[in-house]
N, C-alpha and C positions, 0 to 999 in steps of 0.2 A: 464225745469230742475227739478223743484219741483216735477212734476208728474213722471219723470223718477226715481228719488230717492225713491218715495213712492212705485212704482211698483217693484223696486229692493228689497226694504225692505219686501214687501209682499211675494215675491218669496223666499227670504232667510228664513224668519220665518215660512213659510208654509212647508218647507222641514225639519224643525227641529222636531225630534221625541223624546219624553221623554223616557229615559232609564228605563226599568222595573227593579225593585230591587228584587233579589232572596235572600232567606235566610230561617231561621227557624221562622215559624209563630206561634208556639205553646207556649203559655204563661207559661206552666209548665216545659218547658225545661230549661236547664242551659245556653243555648246559644241563647235564644229568641232574635230576631232582630225586634224591633218595626217599623223599616223602611221598612222591607220586605213586598212585595205585593204578592209574590208567594212562597209557601213552596218548597224548593229545596231538601228536604230529609236529611238535615244535622243536624237535631235536636239531642241533646244529653240529657240524663236524669240521675238523681240520685234520690235516695229515702232513707228514714229511716223507721225503724220499732222499736217499743218499746214493750218489753215483761214485763208483770206485773202480780201480784196476790194480792188478798185482805186478810182481816183478817181471814176469815174462812179457807183459804188454809194455812195460816201461823200457825194457831192453830192446824190444822191437822198434818202438818209437825212436829211441836214441840212435839205433843203428841206421835209421832212415832219415836222420838229420832233423827230426822233430824235437824242438826244445820246449815248446809249451802248448797247452791245450786250453781252449775256451769252451765252457759248458753253457748251453742255451736250453731254456724250457719255455715252450710257447712263444718263441722268438725273443725272449728276454735273457740277457746275460745274467747267469746266477753265480758264476765264479770262474776262476782260471787256476791252472796248476802247471808247474814245471814238469816236464815229462820224466825227469829222473826221480820224482816223488811218487812213491807207490805204497800200497798197504800190504802187509803180510797176512792179513785176515780182514774180514768185513768190518768196516767201522760202523759205529752207531750214528744215527742222525744227530746233527749238530755237534759231533765230536770235533774237537779242535783240529783244524786243517782239512776237514772233510768238505766235500762239495754236496751240500744239502739244500734241497728246495722245499719250501713250505707252500701248501695249497689250502685255500679256504674252500671247502666242499659245500658250504651252505647247508641245505637240508638233505643232501644226499650222503649216504654213508660210504660211498666210493666214487672214484673219478679217474679221469685220464688226462694226460698232457703229452704233447709232442716234445721230444728232446733231440738235440744234435750236439755233436762234439767236433769242434774244428781245430786244426793246427794253427800255428802262427802265420801261415800263408793264406788261411781261409779255406783250406781243403777239408771236406767233411770225412771223418773217419768212422763215426757211428751216428746213427739216427734211428728213431723209432718212437714207441709209445711207452710212457711211464704209467704204472698203475698206482693209485693211491687208495688206501683203506683208512677210513676215519679212525682217529685215535691211535694209529700205528705208524711205525717207521718201516717203510718199504726200502728195498735195496736193489740196485741194478749194478751188476758187475760187468764191466766192459772186457770182452775177451776177443781173441784173434779168430 
């Protein structure tokens, strides 16, 4: 009887197969699953970018009668700043007083957006393309 029980146990346990766990395996995604063994293509991403300028740009703007700037991304106003406000080094995304834009990248790990910076009269001083990388803070320094 003892051997019959042992043989039955071996047969039952040898048929058991561990279930593979599917999910998002990318650490930089917002829905990363640490238990997932195989990436199933469901990863979702968000990213931030900060736009900033230093003292020399601030001095240039003030010497040209520019008192304020408005920052647009994909046509949407994301913030404004007095021209005499500047950074002595690169700020982090969402740092107090920074001009930071959030982008939902959906299932893509990177993306782009158009930006423009206008003065108080509506004149464009900078424009171009911002690059976003999922889960990271990108920075764009405005220079002369």
